[in-house]
Z-matrix of the N, CA and C atoms (Angstrom, degrees):
N
C 1 1.454
C 2 1.532 1 108.85
N 3 1.314 2 116.98 1 133.25
C 4 1.454 3 122.36 2 178.75
C 5 1.528 4 110.13 3 -63.23
N 6 1.337 5 116.90 4 156.62
C 7 1.460 6 121.12 5 -179.12
C 8 1.515 7 113.12 6 -58.90
N 9 1.339 8 116.65 7 -45.35
C 10 1.465 9 120.14 8 -179.98
C 11 1.522 10 110.42 9 -63.13
N 12 1.338 11 116.70 10 -43.73
C 13 1.465 12 120.03 11 -179.56
C 14 1.519 13 111.22 12 -62.59
N 15 1.326 14 117.04 13 -36.79
C 16 1.462 15 120.46 14 179.77
C 17 1.521 16 111.03 15 -63.68
N 18 1.335 17 116.91 16 -32.84
C 19 1.467 18 120.54 17 178.97
C 20 1.519 19 111.96 18 -83.08
N 21 1.318 20 117.04 19 -39.59
C 22 1.460 21 121.18 20 -174.43
C 23 1.519 22 111.97 21 -74.73
N 24 1.330 23 117.86 22 -37.73
C 25 1.461 24 120.18 23 -174.92
C 26 1.529 25 113.06 24 -55.88
N 27 1.354 26 120.42 25 -49.84
C 28 1.464 27 118.31 26 179.48
C 29 1.525 28 112.87 27 -62.79
N 30 1.324 29 116.75 28 -33.48
C 31 1.463 30 120.25 29 179.94
C 32 1.519 31 110.31 30 -69.58
N 33 1.343 32 117.23 31 -38.36
C 34 1.460 33 120.03 32 178.86
C 35 1.522 34 111.32 33 -65.97
N 36 1.331 35 116.36 34 -33.46
C 37 1.466 36 118.69 35 178.22
C 38 1.523 37 111.02 36 -67.93
N 39 1.314 38 117.29 37 -40.77
C 40 1.457 39 121.26 38 -178.58
C 41 1.526 40 108.26 39 -133.52
N 42 1.358 41 117.71 40 85.63
C 43 1.465 42 120.53 41 -172.03
C 44 1.519 43 114.44 42 -63.97
N 45 1.310 44 118.54 43 -18.63
C 46 1.464 45 119.19 44 -177.60
C 47 1.520 46 112.55 45 -93.10
N 48 1.317 47 117.08 46 -0.40
C 49 1.459 48 119.43 47 -175.55
C 50 1.532 49 111.93 48 -60.62
N 51 1.323 50 118.11 49 -44.19
C 52 1.459 51 120.46 50 -179.06
C 53 1.515 52 111.96 51 -69.50
N 54 1.308 53 117.59 52 -37.84
C 55 1.462 54 120.89 53 -179.54
C 56 1.520 55 110.16 54 -62.34
N 57 1.324 56 117.37 55 -34.58
C 58 1.459 57 119.66 56 -177.79
C 59 1.526 58 113.09 57 -86.51
N 60 1.325 59 119.20 58 -24.51
C 61 1.463 60 119.89 59 -178.60
C 62 1.521 61 112.83 60 -96.37
N 63 1.315 62 118.45 61 -34.40
C 64 1.460 63 121.30 62 -176.25
C 65 1.521 64 113.46 63 -64.74
N 66 1.343 65 121.67 64 -38.39
C 67 1.460 66 118.96 65 -178.90
C 68 1.524 67 113.90 66 -55.78
N 69 1.326 68 118.70 67 -23.99
C 70 1.455 69 120.58 68 176.25
C 71 1.519 70 112.69 69 -64.39
N 72 1.332 71 116.81 70 -24.56
C 73 1.459 72 120.57 71 178.59
C 74 1.524 73 112.01 72 -75.37
N 75 1.321 74 117.83 73 -26.78
C 76 1.458 75 120.14 74 -176.03
C 77 1.521 76 112.85 75 -66.50
N 78 1.347 77 119.60 76 -49.31
C 79 1.465 78 117.72 77 176.84
C 80 1.528 79 111.92 78 -60.50
N 81 1.322 80 116.72 79 -34.30
C 82 1.460 81 120.79 80 179.29
C 83 1.528 82 110.58 81 -64.31
N 84 1.338 83 117.99 82 -42.91
C 85 1.467 84 119.47 83 178.77
C 86 1.519 85 111.10 84 -68.58
N 87 1.324 86 118.02 85 -30.62
C 88 1.465 87 120.13 86 176.93
C 89 1.526 88 111.05 87 -70.28
N 90 1.335 89 117.46 88 -33.54
C 91 1.465 90 121.00 89 178.76
C 92 1.521 91 111.53 90 -72.26
N 93 1.328 92 117.30 91 -42.44
C 94 1.460 93 120.42 92 -176.67
C 95 1.523 94 112.28 93 -80.13
N 96 1.322 95 118.23 94 -23.72
C 97 1.462 96 123.25 95 179.07
C 98 1.527 97 108.77 96 -124.90
N 99 1.329 98 119.31 97 87.61
C 100 1.471 99 120.12 98 -179.81
C 101 1.529 100 111.00 99 -55.45
N 102 1.307 101 116.27 100 139.47
C 103 1.459 102 121.89 101 -179.09
C 104 1.513 103 114.02 102 89.04
N 105 1.319 104 118.02 103 -1.58
C 106 1.461 105 121.84 104 179.61
C 107 1.518 106 110.28 105 -67.96
N 108 1.319 107 115.77 106 137.82
C 109 1.457 108 121.98 107 174.09
C 110 1.525 109 106.28 108 -111.37
N 111 1.322 110 115.91 109 116.76
C 112 1.462 111 121.13 110 -178.40
C 113 1.517 112 108.05 111 -137.61
N 114 1.319 113 115.61 112 133.80
C 115 1.462 114 119.30 113 -175.46
C 116 1.526 115 110.44 114 -150.96
N 117 1.310 116 115.11 115 137.95
C 118 1.461 117 121.97 116 170.14
C 119 1.518 118 106.36 117 -126.80
N 120 1.317 119 116.06 118 130.32
C 121 1.464 120 119.38 119 175.36
C 122 1.523 121 108.79 120 -116.07
N 123 1.300 122 114.32 121 155.08
C 124 1.461 123 121.49 122 179.09
C 125 1.517 124 109.00 123 -115.06
N 126 1.322 125 116.40 124 150.33
C 127 1.460 126 119.66 125 175.56
C 128 1.535 127 108.52 126 -82.68
N 129 1.335 128 118.14 127 176.12
C 130 1.470 129 120.45 128 -177.11
C 131 1.529 130 114.84 129 -58.49
N 132 1.331 131 118.17 130 -22.84
C 133 1.470 132 119.65 131 178.72
C 134 1.531 133 111.39 132 -90.42
N 135 1.319 134 116.37 133 13.00
C 136 1.460 135 123.84 134 179.36
C 137 1.528 136 111.45 135 61.78
N 138 1.304 137 115.09 136 37.68
C 139 1.463 138 121.22 137 172.98
C 140 1.518 139 107.48 138 -112.78
N 141 1.304 140 115.47 139 167.82
C 142 1.461 141 121.50 140 -177.36
C 143 1.522 142 111.54 141 -54.27
N 144 1.324 143 116.53 142 130.78
C 145 1.454 144 121.17 143 177.26
C 146 1.519 145 111.87 144 -112.76
N 147 1.366 146 117.03 145 -53.96
C 148 1.452 147 120.82 146 -175.16
C 149 1.525 148 109.47 147 -157.89
N 150 1.331 149 115.63 148 147.58
C 151 1.460 150 122.53 149 175.37
C 152 1.512 151 107.72 150 -130.39
N 153 1.347 152 117.14 151 136.59
C 154 1.459 153 122.31 152 178.47
C 155 1.518 154 107.99 153 -140.23
N 156 1.333 155 117.37 154 136.36
C 157 1.460 156 121.77 155 178.42
C 158 1.520 157 109.79 156 -144.45
N 159 1.323 158 115.53 157 126.57
C 160 1.462 159 122.63 158 171.78
C 161 1.525 160 106.45 159 -134.44
N 162 1.324 161 117.39 160 114.05
C 163 1.461 162 121.23 161 -177.75
C 164 1.521 163 110.73 162 -71.52
N 165 1.317 164 115.68 163 141.37
C 166 1.460 165 121.52 164 -178.42
C 167 1.516 166 112.91 165 -56.95
N 168 1.338 167 117.55 166 -40.98
C 169 1.469 168 120.20 167 -179.84
C 170 1.529 169 111.17 168 -64.56
N 171 1.324 170 117.50 169 -35.99
C 172 1.472 171 120.84 170 178.50
C 173 1.521 172 110.90 171 -69.75
N 174 1.324 173 116.65 172 -40.27
C 175 1.465 174 120.72 173 178.53
C 176 1.528 175 109.71 174 -62.28
N 177 1.339 176 117.16 175 -47.87
C 178 1.471 177 120.92 176 179.48
C 179 1.526 178 110.84 177 -61.62
N 180 1.328 179 116.98 178 -42.71
C 181 1.460 180 120.34 179 179.62
C 182 1.524 181 110.74 180 -61.09
N 183 1.329 182 117.38 181 -43.07
C 184 1.461 183 119.66 182 179.66
C 185 1.525 184 110.92 183 -63.99
N 186 1.323 185 116.98 184 -44.16
C 187 1.470 186 120.58 185 -178.30
C 188 1.525 187 112.11 186 -66.01
N 189 1.339 188 117.01 187 -36.14
C 190 1.463 189 120.26 188 -169.67
C 191 1.525 190 115.14 189 -105.34
N 192 1.341 191 119.02 190 -21.71
C 193 1.450 192 117.00 191 -171.68
C 194 1.507 193 117.91 192 -138.31
N 195 1.317 194 118.32 193 -11.74
C 196 1.461 195 119.14 194 -177.04
C 197 1.523 196 111.46 195 -96.50
N 198 1.323 197 114.75 196 158.60
C 199 1.463 198 120.79 197 174.49
C 200 1.528 199 108.74 198 -61.33
N 201 1.332 200 117.98 199 152.91
C 202 1.475 201 119.92 200 178.20
C 203 1.530 202 111.00 201 -76.40
N 204 1.318 203 115.31 202 59.01
C 205 1.458 204 122.17 203 -176.23
C 206 1.519 205 108.65 204 -134.86
N 207 1.325 206 116.51 205 128.46
C 208 1.460 207 121.66 206 175.98
C 209 1.517 208 109.19 207 -124.81
N 210 1.299 209 115.75 208 130.82
C 211 1.457 210 121.70 209 176.25
C 212 1.519 211 106.38 210 -101.00
N 213 1.322 212 116.72 211 120.36
C 214 1.465 213 121.95 212 -177.69
C 215 1.520 214 108.76 213 -108.07
N 216 1.295 215 115.07 214 133.10
C 217 1.462 216 121.14 215 177.36
C 218 1.513 217 107.97 216 -129.12
N 219 1.306 218 115.78 217 141.44
C 220 1.460 219 121.35 218 178.61
C 221 1.523 220 108.14 219 -135.94
N 222 1.311 221 115.31 220 132.65
C 223 1.454 222 121.45 221 176.93
C 224 1.511 223 108.20 222 -122.52
N 225 1.304 224 116.11 223 127.99
C 226 1.463 225 120.02 224 179.20
C 227 1.519 226 109.01 225 -83.82
N 228 1.313 227 115.31 226 128.70
C 229 1.462 228 121.49 227 179.85
C 230 1.517 229 109.10 228 -90.51
N 231 1.302 230 116.20 229 141.14
C 232 1.465 231 120.96 230 -178.27
C 233 1.516 232 109.53 231 -124.90
N 234 1.311 233 115.91 232 174.10
C 235 1.461 234 120.18 233 179.21
C 236 1.517 235 111.09 234 81.64
N 237 1.325 236 116.26 235 -137.10
C 238 1.461 237 121.20 236 -177.94
C 239 1.525 238 112.83 237 -70.48
N 240 1.321 239 117.54 238 -21.39
C 241 1.460 240 121.59 239 -173.61
C 242 1.521 241 110.60 240 -113.00
N 243 1.312 242 117.22 241 62.52
C 244 1.460 243 122.39 242 -176.88
C 245 1.524 244 109.18 243 -68.81
N 246 1.310 245 116.09 244 136.78
C 247 1.454 246 122.06 245 178.92
C 248 1.510 247 108.96 246 152.61
N 249 1.321 248 115.75 247 -156.34
C 250 1.457 249 121.44 248 179.97
C 251 1.519 250 109.83 249 -134.31
N 252 1.316 251 115.76 250 143.07
C 253 1.450 252 121.59 251 172.08
C 254 1.522 253 106.14 252 -111.37
N 255 1.327 254 117.07 253 126.33
C 256 1.457 255 119.75 254 -176.92
C 257 1.522 256 110.56 255 -125.62
N 258 1.320 257 114.73 256 155.91
C 259 1.450 258 122.18 257 -176.11
C 260 1.520 259 108.52 258 -147.93
N 261 1.327 260 116.48 259 136.37
C 262 1.467 261 121.91 260 174.14
C 263 1.524 262 107.46 261 -117.24
N 264 1.327 263 115.93 262 130.14
C 265 1.459 264 121.95 263 -176.63
C 266 1.521 265 108.70 264 -124.73
N 267 1.328 266 116.20 265 133.65
C 268 1.455 267 121.62 266 175.03
C 269 1.519 268 109.95 267 -98.24
N 270 1.342 269 115.76 268 166.40
C 271 1.459 270 120.20 269 -178.37
C 272 1.527 271 109.05 270 -138.64
N 273 1.347 272 116.05 271 138.52
C 274 1.461 273 119.04 272 178.04
C 275 1.532 274 110.01 273 -92.66
N 276 1.333 275 116.13 274 -177.28
C 277 1.467 276 120.88 275 -176.45
C 278 1.527 277 112.55 276 -67.64
N 279 1.327 278 118.16 277 -16.99
C 280 1.467 279 122.11 278 178.62
C 281 1.523 280 112.42 279 -98.85
N 282 1.328 281 116.71 280 17.06
C 283 1.466 282 123.60 281 -178.89
C 284 1.528 283 113.46 282 61.48
N 285 1.311 284 117.69 283 26.79
C 286 1.466 285 122.45 284 172.97
C 287 1.520 286 107.27 285 -89.59
N 288 1.328 287 117.08 286 142.51
C 289 1.462 288 119.75 287 -174.93
C 290 1.527 289 111.73 288 -105.68
N 291 1.321 290 114.45 289 156.95
C 292 1.458 291 122.34 290 179.01
C 293 1.521 292 108.25 291 -143.99
N 294 1.337 293 118.56 292 125.17
C 295 1.470 294 119.03 293 176.85
C 296 1.526 295 109.91 294 -68.04
N 297 1.316 296 116.38 295 132.13
C 298 1.462 297 121.21 296 179.66
C 299 1.520 298 110.11 297 -99.27
N 300 1.316 299 117.02 298 -48.80
C 301 1.466 300 119.38 299 177.01
C 302 1.515 301 110.33 300 -149.01
N 303 1.320 302 114.34 301 166.26
C 304 1.463 303 120.88 302 176.73
C 305 1.514 304 107.76 303 -152.52
N 306 1.317 305 115.59 304 156.55
C 307 1.451 306 118.44 305 178.78
C 308 1.509 307 112.16 306 -169.04
N 309 1.304 308 113.96 307 167.51
C 310 1.455 309 122.40 308 175.99
C 311 1.510 310 106.23 309 -136.69
N 312 1.327 311 116.36 310 134.20
C 313 1.458 312 119.89 311 178.97
C 314 1.504 313 111.52 312 -164.55
N 315 1.311 314 114.64 313 -178.00
C 316 1.463 315 119.75 314 -178.79
C 317 1.522 316 112.02 315 -81.41
N 318 1.324 317 117.41 316 -11.48
C 319 1.464 318 121.50 317 176.28
C 320 1.522 319 107.78 318 -152.74
N 321 1.311 320 116.31 319 174.52
C 322 1.462 321 120.42 320 178.81
C 323 1.525 322 108.84 321 -80.16
N 324 1.325 323 117.21 322 70.42
C 325 1.460 324 121.85 323 -176.52
C 326 1.521 325 112.00 324 -94.92
N 327 1.310 326 117.37 325 2.62
C 328 1.455 327 120.64 326 -175.14
C 329 1.510 328 114.71 327 -73.21
N 330 1.338 329 118.74 328 -19.50
C 331 1.458 330 120.35 329 -176.84
C 332 1.523 331 111.97 330 -62.28
N 333 1.327 332 118.07 331 -39.89
C 334 1.468 333 120.71 332 179.15
C 335 1.524 334 109.95 333 -65.28
N 336 1.311 335 117.37 334 -40.33
C 337 1.461 336 120.26 335 178.10
C 338 1.526 337 110.41 336 -68.82
N 339 1.321 338 117.40 337 -36.85
C 340 1.458 339 121.26 338 177.20
C 341 1.521 340 110.36 339 -61.56
N 342 1.319 341 117.50 340 -42.86
C 343 1.466 342 120.50 341 179.25
C 344 1.520 343 110.46 342 -62.02
N 345 1.325 344 116.52 343 -37.72
C 346 1.457 345 119.78 344 176.01
C 347 1.521 346 112.22 345 -61.88
N 348 1.321 347 117.20 346 -28.86
C 349 1.470 348 121.52 347 -179.73
C 350 1.524 349 112.24 348 -81.47
N 351 1.321 350 116.71 349 -48.68
C 352 1.470 351 119.68 350 -171.79
C 353 1.516 352 113.38 351 -100.72
N 354 1.330 353 118.21 352 -16.24
C 355 1.459 354 121.28 353 -178.93
C 356 1.518 355 112.12 354 69.64
N 357 1.325 356 115.60 355 -168.23
C 358 1.467 357 121.36 356 176.21
C 359 1.523 358 108.46 357 -84.30
N 360 1.304 359 116.01 358 145.76
C 361 1.459 360 121.02 359 179.22
C 362 1.516 361 108.51 360 -142.10
N 363 1.323 362 116.51 361 136.98
C 364 1.461 363 120.81 362 -179.28
C 365 1.526 364 109.78 363 -62.65
N 366 1.315 365 115.67 364 139.68
C 367 1.469 366 123.37 365 177.10
C 368 1.526 367 114.04 366 58.87
N 369 1.313 368 117.50 367 27.32
C 370 1.461 369 120.67 368 178.31
C 371 1.527 370 109.26 369 -66.69
N 372 1.322 371 115.93 370 128.82
C 373 1.459 372 122.07 371 -179.54
C 374 1.520 373 109.37 372 -123.76
N 375 1.321 374 115.42 373 135.46
C 376 1.461 375 122.19 374 176.26
C 377 1.516 376 108.72 375 -108.49
N 378 1.311 377 116.56 376 135.76
C 379 1.460 378 122.63 377 171.67
C 380 1.519 379 105.41 378 -114.81
N 381 1.330 380 116.29 379 124.71
C 382 1.463 381 120.01 380 -176.53
C 383 1.522 382 110.51 381 -132.28
N 384 1.326 383 113.84 382 166.73
C 385 1.453 384 118.83 383 169.37
C 386 1.533 385 106.43 384 -75.80
N 387 1.265 386 118.87 385 -170.02
C 388 1.467 387 120.47 386 -172.25
C 389 1.529 388 112.90 387 -94.99
N 390 1.335 389 117.10 388 34.98
C 391 1.459 390 121.37 389 177.71
C 392 1.530 391 108.03 390 -83.97
N 393 1.340 392 118.08 391 113.58
C 394 1.466 393 120.37 392 -174.68
C 395 1.526 394 113.80 393 -62.38
N 396 1.330 395 118.27 394 -30.03
C 397 1.463 396 119.14 395 -178.16
C 398 1.523 397 111.67 396 -68.48
N 399 1.324 398 117.78 397 -31.66
C 400 1.467 399 119.90 398 176.50
C 401 1.519 400 109.56 399 -67.70
N 402 1.328 401 116.77 400 -46.24
C 403 1.465 402 120.59 401 179.39
C 404 1.525 403 110.33 402 -58.60
N 405 1.317 404 117.28 403 -43.91
C 406 1.462 405 121.50 404 179.36
C 407 1.529 406 110.62 405 -62.80
N 408 1.329 407 116.68 406 -45.50
C 409 1.470 408 120.49 407 -179.36
C 410 1.526 409 110.96 408 -62.85
N 411 1.319 410 117.62 409 -39.68
C 412 1.466 411 120.68 410 178.47
C 413 1.522 412 110.10 411 -63.36
N 414 1.334 413 117.05 412 -45.12
C 415 1.472 414 119.95 413 179.22
C 416 1.521 415 112.34 414 -61.88
N 417 1.329 416 116.92 415 -34.62
C 418 1.464 417 120.79 416 -178.60
C 419 1.533 418 112.16 417 -77.89
N 420 1.322 419 117.79 418 -33.98
C 421 1.466 420 121.40 419 -173.35
C 422 1.527 421 112.19 420 -95.40
N 423 1.319 422 117.71 421 -44.48
C 424 1.460 423 122.32 422 -179.11
C 425 1.526 424 107.92 423 -106.18
N 426 1.317 425 115.89 424 88.09
C 427 1.468 426 121.05 425 -171.03
C 428 1.525 427 113.34 426 -64.76
N 429 1.331 428 118.74 427 -34.06
C 430 1.463 429 121.27 428 -175.63
C 431 1.525 430 113.60 429 -101.00
N 432 1.308 431 117.62 430 7.87
C 433 1.470 432 120.85 431 -176.38
C 434 1.527 433 111.35 432 -83.68
N 435 1.309 434 114.91 433 154.90
C 436 1.463 435 122.10 434 174.59
C 437 1.527 436 108.09 435 -94.44
N 438 1.323 437 116.48 436 153.71
C 439 1.460 438 120.51 437 179.73
C 440 1.516 439 109.27 438 -132.66
N 441 1.318 440 116.44 439 129.17
C 442 1.465 441 122.75 440 177.40
C 443 1.522 442 108.65 441 -129.06
N 444 1.323 443 115.99 442 155.89
C 445 1.467 444 121.08 443 178.02
C 446 1.523 445 110.12 444 -95.98
N 447 1.306 446 115.65 445 145.25
C 448 1.457 447 122.68 446 177.74
C 449 1.534 448 109.14 447 -64.98
N 450 1.332 449 116.92 448 128.15
C 451 1.467 450 121.24 449 -177.67
C 452 1.526 451 111.43 450 -62.72
N 453 1.325 452 117.03 451 -36.34
C 454 1.466 453 119.97 452 -179.86
C 455 1.520 454 111.22 453 -64.76
N 456 1.327 455 116.56 454 -45.47
C 457 1.460 456 119.95 455 178.44
C 458 1.530 457 110.83 456 -66.32
N 459 1.328 458 115.51 457 -39.01
C 460 1.466 459 120.28 458 -179.35
C 461 1.532 460 110.63 459 -64.59
N 462 1.329 461 117.27 460 -40.72
C 463 1.464 462 121.28 461 -179.08
C 464 1.525 463 111.72 462 -66.96
N 465 1.330 464 116.26 463 -32.88
C 466 1.462 465 119.81 464 179.98
C 467 1.511 466 112.30 465 -70.39
N 468 1.310 467 118.08 466 -27.06
C 469 1.464 468 120.32 467 -175.89
C 470 1.461 469 110.39 468 -98.15
């Protein structure tokens, strides 16, 4: 059996198994990493709705030591797992990267949760791929932030 099939098969048999077992990990990550923001929401049918995770150490590092620059990436999931997977990455003065937050949901709703974690910051700049919904969400949530497009994504299009 392929690796993916070995993981997917038990979930397909009991689709709610992860929703009921995974939330136990969230309080544990909050205890071991003070300041961690972790959330799982369910839709009205009590199925997976959204997952968001920002580790406390990453939040503190961004606030205290990283450049005011966030690189946002969003990948649209297809097939059985429709939605979006998003990731925010910070960068230090030596161009080393640090993941700030990550999530999976039915839309790019992580920006509001990200703002709750990092707050407003002077000269905050976002670099994103060319997904218009991310740009719109950034403009709505981070009112004073700058937005630039990733040169690699721009060159490809």
